N, C-alpha and C positions, 0 to 999 in steps of 0.2 A: 414498402417497401419489405418483406421479410428475411429474416437473418437468418440463418442455421447455428449461429455462433451460439451454441448453451453448454453450460456446465458440464463436469464431468459428473454428476452425484450421481446417476444408475449404474449399480455394478459392481458399484466398490464396497469393498466392506470395512475398509481401516476408520475409525471413529476419530472424535475428538481427545477422545481415552486415550489412543497411541501414541499420539504425539509427544508425550516426554520420553517412549521407548526410541520412538525415531530422532531424535533429540538427543541423545544418548550414544547413538551411533557415531554422530560427528565429532572428536577429540581435541586435543590440540593445546597450545599455550595460547592463544590469540585468538577465542573465539567470540570476542565481547557478549559475553552468556547474558548481563544484564539489557542489555541492548535487544536484543533477540526475545529473551522472555518477555519483556513490555509488548512485545506486538501482539505475541501469538493468538491470544482470543479473535484481534481485530483481523488476522489473517485468516484466520478460519471462519470468521462470520462470512466475511467476504467472499471467499472461494466456494465455500458450501451452501448461500445462500442468496448471494447478491450476484457476484460478476455472471456473466455472459462468453465463457469463454471456456473452452476445455482441451485437453489432448490434441483435441481430432482438429481442432477449429483454432491453433494458433496463428496462422495465417491468415483466417479468414476477414475479410474488409469488416465485413459485419459484425466481428466480436469488439463487446469491452476490451480497454488498455487498463492494465494496472501497473502503475509505475510504484517501484521502491526505491525511495530517494535516502531513505536509513539504510541503506546498503551497505554501510559497516558491521552490521549485529545481523547477517543474512542466514542462522540459523534455523530460527521459527518459519522463515521463508520455504526455505528448502527441504523441511520436513513435511507442511502443506505443502509443498508442490509436490511432495512421493504420496503421500497418501490420498492424493487427489489424481494419480497416476501420469502426470509430465515427464518426471525424471524415475528412473529405476531407483528402489529401496538400495539395490548395489552401491551405486555409488555414493550414500551418505561417510561410511566409514572411510572412503577417503578424503574427507572434507579440508581441504584446504593444502594437499599436500602439491606436489608440484606437477604429478601427472595427471592430478583429479581437475574434473571441470566445474566441478565444483568449490571456488576460489575465496577468498574470506571477501573480497567484495562480487557479487554477482557480473558473469560476461554474459550482453546477450547472444553474442554470439555462438557462446559454451552449454548456456542453461536454456532449453527447450520451455519456453513463455516469459520468458525475461524480456521487458520491452527495453529497457535499458541497461547499457552498465552503470553500476553505482557503489557511492562509496564516500565521494567527492563533494561535503553537504554541502546544499545551500541551491543545488542545480535540478532537484527533480520536480520541482513546481511550477519554474520557467517550461520546463521541457512538456509539462504536463498542458501548458497553459496555451504552449507553441502547437501540442497537438491537438487540441479541444478547435482549436482555431485552423488548425489546417483540417478536420475532420468537415468544421461549417463549411471551409469554402469549396469543399469539393461537395457539398450539397449531401450530407452524411449523419442526419441527423438522431440516427438510433444509436450508435453506439455512445455508451460512458465512457467518460477517463478518469481514474480514479488514481488519485498518489498518495503515499502513507509519508510523512512525514515526523520528525522529534520535533518536540519544543524546543532544543537547542540551535538545531536549524535555522529556527526563524531569527536567528542572532542575523542571518546571514544577509546584504541589504539586497542581494538580489531576489528575494524572497517580497522584500515590502514592495519592490515594482510592479511584482508579478502578481499578487495581490490586487492593487489599486489597478491594474490593467483589467484583471479579470472581470471583476466588478462594475469597472466603466464600460465593459463591453456587451455583458450580461454573459457568460459563454456560461447557460443552466446546466450544458452536457460534463461538465469539470464538477469532479467532488473531492475534496482533500480533508483525510482524516490525519490529524496531530496528537500524535501519543506523546503524552503529558507523563514525563516521569520525574517535573522538577528539577532537571538536570540545566535550564537555561541561564544564563550567566546574568541578564536583562529582565527586571520585572515588568509589565506591562496592565497598565490602571485600568483595572475594568478585568485584568485578564485576558487569555490565549482570542477567545472570541470575538473581544470586543476591537480587538484589530480588522477582524474579519468584519464584523457587522460595520464598523464606520466607514467602509472601503463596497459596504453594498450585497455582499454575502448573504446568504439565510445560514444561520448558525447552531448548532444545539452544541450541547456539552453533557458528558454521560459515564458513567462507570463502564471501564475500558477493561473489565473482566465479565460484564452481565451480558450475556450473550443476548436475549433478549433485547434489551434495551440499545444494544447495539444496531440490531436487527430494525429498531424503529426508527431509529436516527438515522439511518445507511437511507430509507429509505421513503424518508419523507417530502413529502413535495414541494419543491421550491420554485415558482414557474416563473422564470425571465431572470436566475438568480444562479450563481454558481453556490456550490455549499460544502460547508465546513463542519464535519464531526471531532469536536475535541475529545480525545478519551484519556479518562485519567486512571492512571494505573500509580501504583505505589514507588515512592520516590527510589531512585535508584542508587544504591547503597553502596557503588563500588563502580 
């Protein structure tokens, strides 16, 4: 089956270099700046080079699904959505205000392209597992499901169950990106990737600021297994 869910690459002039300016339009006291900037490069590579979804195909059944589990720092997400034409740039300067559609946590009803409402950590990966399982049950093998999580939210028990289940049933259309800024409370023997590897996932760890390395990791083959990329970034300082 052929899908028309293609990304918004042609015709847009905004580039990665424009993202700092777009993020600067969003102001306020609860921006969660470090949480946002830690995800910036991952989000850009996904939307610019990987995801098969665009502003005109946000409701296409054949689109790729991207779920932002790390929803408490959505500034980078909003900037990328604006750069790619999902939301007007004019919305950015109202970020977090009462009348704005761009809240401190994304709302799937208000933000074009947002697949879930997020911000309460620990839910995105289980929802992504359910989404991938649902697409499999519908006989739709084309759409990929992507979820971005933070390293700290892997402390939540709901994620451990999701990791174990996805590996056991071989959800190979499920892709997880863990942005690791060393903010997790509990250590893991062998690192984050080892937890997924033990559950039967395909795993890669890369520099979370290296766009070519991210792209290669995101597009690596992983037949029969879900795939996780651990994107290492600078430690969170605040």
